[in-house]
C-alpha positions, 0 to 999 in steps of 0.5 A: 357060748354065753359069758354071763356077768357074775358076782363073787361073794367077796373080793375081787370082782370079775366075770364068770363064764364056761370059758375064761374071759380075762378082764382088762380092768381091775376094779379099784380096791377102794370101791365098796366091797360088794359093789365093784364093777359088774361083779359083786362079792359075798362079803358085806357091802356095808363094811361097818360104815355108816353113810357119813363115815362117822356113825356107829355100825347099823345092824338089823336086830330082828327076831330070828323066827320072823326072818325064818317065817318071811323066808319060808312062807311057802315052805313046808313045815319040814323045811321050816324045822330044818332051817331052824336047826341050820341057823344055829350053826351058821355064823356071821364072820367079821374080819380084816385082811390086815395087809396086802398079800398076793392077789388082794389088798387089805380090807375089812368086811363081813362074810358067812361060815358054818360050824362043821366040828362043834367039839374042836371048833371048826368053821367052814367058809370061803378061801377068799374070806380066810385069805392067803395073808394075815387074817384077824376076825371074830364070828357072831352066832345066832344068839349074838354070842361072839368069839375070835376065829383064827385060820387053820387052813386055806386051800391053795386053789379051791375056794374054801378055808377053815377057821377055828374058834374056842367052843368053851367061849360059847356059853348060851347056845348049844353048839351043833354042826352041819354034816358035809354031804357032797354026794347029795348035790343032785340036779333038781334038788331043792336047796336053801342058802342060809347066810349073812346075805347083803350084810344082814344078820340072817337071810334064807334064800331058796333055789334048785340045783340045775347043773353040777358040771359047770366050770369054776367062775373066772373073776378076771384078776385076783383070786380065782378058783380053778381045776374044779367043777362048780354047782349052778343053781337059781338063788340070787344071793348077794354081798355077805353070803360068802361061805354060806352053807347050801343045805338040803331038806334034811339039813345036810350041807351039800355045797358052799356058796361062792359066786353068782351073776350080778346082772339081775339073773337069779343064778348062783355058783356053789363049790362042791364039798368033796375037797373040803370034806377031805381036808376037814377029815385030815385036819381032825386027825391032825394030819397034813393036807397034801395037795398035788399039782402038775402046774396045769389048768384044765377046763371041762369041755363038751364032747363036740368041742373035744372032737374039734380038738382032735378026740378020736371016736374010739376014745369018745366011745370008751368014755361014753360007755364008762361014764354014760351021764358025762357030757364032756372031758378035761382039756388043758387050758394053761400049761405053766412055763418051766413047770412039770408039764412044760414041753410035755403037755400043750394047751388043747390036749384032751385028758383021757387017762391018768395012771391007766384009769379013764378020767373025766372029773376034777374030783378024781384028778385031784384025788390022784394028784393029792396022793402022789405029792413027790411022786409021778403020774402017767397021763394019756392025752389026745393031741390032734387025734394022736395019743400022747403019753407023758410022765410028770412029776407031782409037786406040792401046791403048798410050796408054791403058795406063799406063806411069808412076806418081807416088808422093807422101805415101806413096801411088801414082797413075796415069791410069785404065787401059783395064782398069779403065775397061772392067771398070766401064764408066767413061770413061777421061778425066776420071774422076779420077786412079787411086790404085793404092796407097792408103796414107800420107796417102791411106789411105782406109777400106775398100780399098787400091785402086780409088779415083779421086781427084776433087779435092784442096784443092777443085782438080779432079784429072781426070788425072795431070798435073793431080794432080801440079801440085795436089800440088806446091803443097800445103805439108807438114803441111797438112790439105786436103779430098779427094774420091774415088769407088770404081770399084765405086760411082761414084754415091757421092762420099766426102769426107775431110780429109787430112794431107799428109805430105811429111816422112816421104815427102819426095820426089814421084817419077815412075816411067816404064817403060823397055822398053829396060832393062826397069826403071822410071826414077825422077825427083824432081818437086818438093821439098815446100813448107815447112809454114805457120806455125800460128796460135792457134784458139779453141774451147769444149767441149760441155756435158752439161747432162742429167747428174746429175753435173755436176762429174764430166762436166766432165771432158770439158774434160780429154779430147782426141782423139789421132790417130797416123799411122805411116809405117813399122811397127816393133816388131811393131805391126799398124796404120798409124793409130790414134785414141783419147782422152787425158787432159790432166794439165797444161793449162798445159804441154800434157801428155796421158796416152794408151794405148800402144795408140794411140801405140806408139812415136815414129816417127810423126805425132801430132795432138791435137784439142781440143774437136772444133775445134782440131788441133795437133801433139804430140810424145812426152815419155815412154813407160812400158815396162810400164804401157801409157801414154805422155805427150804434149805439145802447144803450148798457145800455139796453143790458146785453149780452157778446157782443164782439168787433170784432178785425179788421185786419190792414193788407190787405188780399192777393189773394190766402190766406187761410181764414175762411168764416163766414156768415148768409144765407137766413134763417138768420142762421150762416154758416162757411167754410174754403176757400181761396181768389180767387181774389181781383179786382177793381170793380164798381157796375153797375148803375141802369139805370131806377132809380139811387140809391146808389151804391159802386164805386172805390171798391176793391172787394174780392171773395172766393172759397166757395159756401156759399159766394153766399148764404150769404149777411152778414158775414166776412172773419176771421182768425183762431185766430178770427181776421176779415180780411174782411167784407162780404157785400151785394151790391145793383146793377142794375135792371134786365130788364127781371125779373124786380128784383133788382140784388144784389152782395155779395163781400168782403171788406178788413178791413184796409179801415174801420180803419180811419173812425172807429177810428175817430168815436170811439174817438167821432168825426164825419167824414166829408170826402171829395172825388173826385167826379168821378168813375174810372176803371183800365187800364193795362200796355198795355193800359196805354202805348198806352194812353201815359204813359211813360216807366219810369212810367210803371217801377215804377208801376211794382216795387212799386206794384208787385201784381197789374200792373195797373193804374186808368183812370177816367171813369165818372165825377159826374155832377157839377164837376168844374175843376180838372180831366176829363173823360179819364185822367189816374191818376199817383200820388196824393200828390206824392203817386203812385195810383195803389190801391183803398186804395191809394185814402184815401189821398182824405178824409182829403184834400181840394185839391190834387196835381195830375200828370195825363196823358191827351191826351198823355200828362203828366200834373201836376194839382191841383185837388179840392175835394168835401165835402160829408156832403150834399150828403145825402138827408136832405130835402123832399117835397111830393107834389101832390103825387110826392116825391121830393128832391135834386138829390142824389149822385147816380143821380149826378154819372149818369148824366152830368148836374143837371138841378135843385135841385128838383128831382122826386124820387117817385110817389104815385099810384092814385095821380095827379103826376101819373095821369098827367104823372110826371115821375120818374127821372124828374127835375122840373125847374119852376112853372107857369113860375117862376123858382124854382131851389130848394125846398124852392122856389118850396114850396113857389110857389106851395103854391100860387096855389089854390086848385083844379086848374091847374098849369104848371110845366117846367120839364126836363127829365133825358135824357135832354128833356124839356117838360111842365106838366099841373097838377091839385092840390088836397089838400084834398087827397094829401096835401103838406108835408115837411120833414126836417132833424132835429137832435133835434127830436127823429125821426131825421126829422121834418114834416110840412103839408101845406093846402091852402098854409098855415101850417096846422099842424106841424106834417105831415103824411107819406102817403102810396103808394109811391114807388121808383121803375121803373114806372111799379112797382111804379104805375098802 
């Protein structure tokens, strides 16, 4: 039996066969839609993104008649006339599924639909387009008129849904509709698929129906249709054709485009229209669409296989006599545990009769079940040649299809759906509450979805209502035990300790689907319980008795583990959580120094673990703008442990010097080895071209002769007497274009450079450093001589610094630098101090101007060079608007760009948001709103507040590469309200939040929204 590779006309990707073959790998939701693994979706692959992620969407604007002519050159005049009528009823659907729900993650994409009721404004499309969760979108008609669409119905199982639009909104096109004629789908019938194929405005593909009794395509994980036959034809439709009508020569819709093979074969699969026609008729009449279930999946199997399963010759004869054209029967494929058929039906049972009626087709089985909701049905099956009669209760499919979810602590939850339960054969009831967005406090390792939470704080959470009550009672900032399983591995119970976040994500909100409005209604469930007062704890550090260097390894008492949780990614930082180790530099005051690759900025929660036993909160005291370290402080009154202040060396370690490497490896375990310094060289960490983020520049980096140095991201170089000679830090670098991973460097940083800052902080001050806003590189004497440095200066360098015969050349000046040094300058002295080492630049920290002697274009010049304050280099104001995270261009941006176009920089986007849908790119600068210049965030908030909800507006945008363009976007305050975060030391979190809706402040405590990423576009969204 063949297992053809297939595509689907929208997410998720999977494989299709007559017999389901579950795929192990689930393609990442960040893959471009329409290009996921071996499968492809009918939703457009373009997703309104240009290749660089910052241009306006590219759209084909060809003449409709020429498209029709090209698609039907060999067609008869009759076909051409039919297509001309059909295309007026076909629409392109642009939509967002605004958050993760059930089987799907948030996304923005395109698909196709067609009008089936012009008077009421109903459009038929696929269920995987309408989605099970919140939907927001619009449709474009053939004449480019646009109107909003809202979900009216999505089938719980079958791949169709119905959208509604306002017919009065279409003014220039006579509205028509396509008639649904499922009875006209016949083998050998010539058909056309008319839709938004591969993201184009219009595409007409021809084909011939070859089969009517194919099993529903199995796409592996994610949403899959089942309990229906599919129609097979040769058409080769591709991404964007989801929901396209399959029409015959008379212009009737005979099927609905759904999926197809993606291995080059021109084979597509269509959904029959029997059930969509019934649903449409009931909706027109204002009636509820009843859908019945016995929680059993059936498959069409040929008679020869049915015989092997035990079908008797007598029953086969009766079936063949009753249905002479049939070649198979329905066989039970999956009986859901604890469902109505549990212990009554078994996998492999051959269905013979339902309520005394011979039956071989899904359409008739659906009809009986749909009309029996709340009642009973009698089934006769053959099991191993024996007749088995069972009476089963018929349940309501809508009741086991989630229509609500709860957001709490940064994650989202709902009851387990029939889709997921059937896919993994687990009971619907009692399996745990389903985490559809595993983020925030519930950021489980390894997957964003598929988790079933079993208990929280040792309390069972079998369903959503119980989960809500448990979460209501847990105080903010509590650490509780959570147990959970993954649907792919129900054998394994995972256990973790979770920090409950009810401060960044303050509100517990219930979202409930409203099919009358097409929106989801939000309701706040409970205010957070205040944090409990922490109490002092006792602990002792481990002892490393086997070491030859007892004084050196005693440094273990100066190390603490630092855990950072980031609710909203800023400054291009790629991770939501980081763990590393920090060095205690003052045990009395609780001061800790740690890498900025662990603590990038202060919109975060920081926890410090002491002696692997005591956990306390910490706050940021200082962030160094250039040298990759941060200083934290914790409350020492909560710690009763022999924490030791590290003794920092005042002498710089030398190349070749023997030292002891003490670090923490990937398992967070201390390791130690005798080693030597191999090199000390001036480096600049490579910039991340796609998304600028903090990096160290003008740095003297130490490397050592030990394999442990590459395994450890945190540690020290320590002398035998316990004096710390250098910190061992993680440096976040560029992004690897091949692997897509972020490169990290592990290097040593000599302690003398720390001392001025540390001493000021210890004395109660807060350093406000001034810096030269430039990046330098070393030049050797041979290069210096060619560039105009005199022999006298070269002699002076060799005499004053015999270890390093080098000078510094200005490689890059930060954007906004006015006067002073320029690219290519060779620096000789600053304030009469010869500059041959990075340490020599410390003179800049406390001076507003510096007297400099430089070589510029072969000439020696004396200059007065201004320094710049660093107090405003850190982000202190953030606006989340239409799903885009905006703030002032942070320091890394200014380091990499020649001109800052405005103080409104797009740092991140949220999947499924207007910013994602309309192509507002990362690293863009926003310069004007509706023609009004907006150079800073306050003016931007003021102008965007004037925009009515659900209306279009214009943004003047400049890309990182200085290319201007204009973005048009539609505002959506229901799902993406404007939220402001303003740094405010007077509040506990250090940030004050304001939410705006309708141009006014709705509440003073805004909400951090899940889904924002600060990675390159392919990882951010889609």
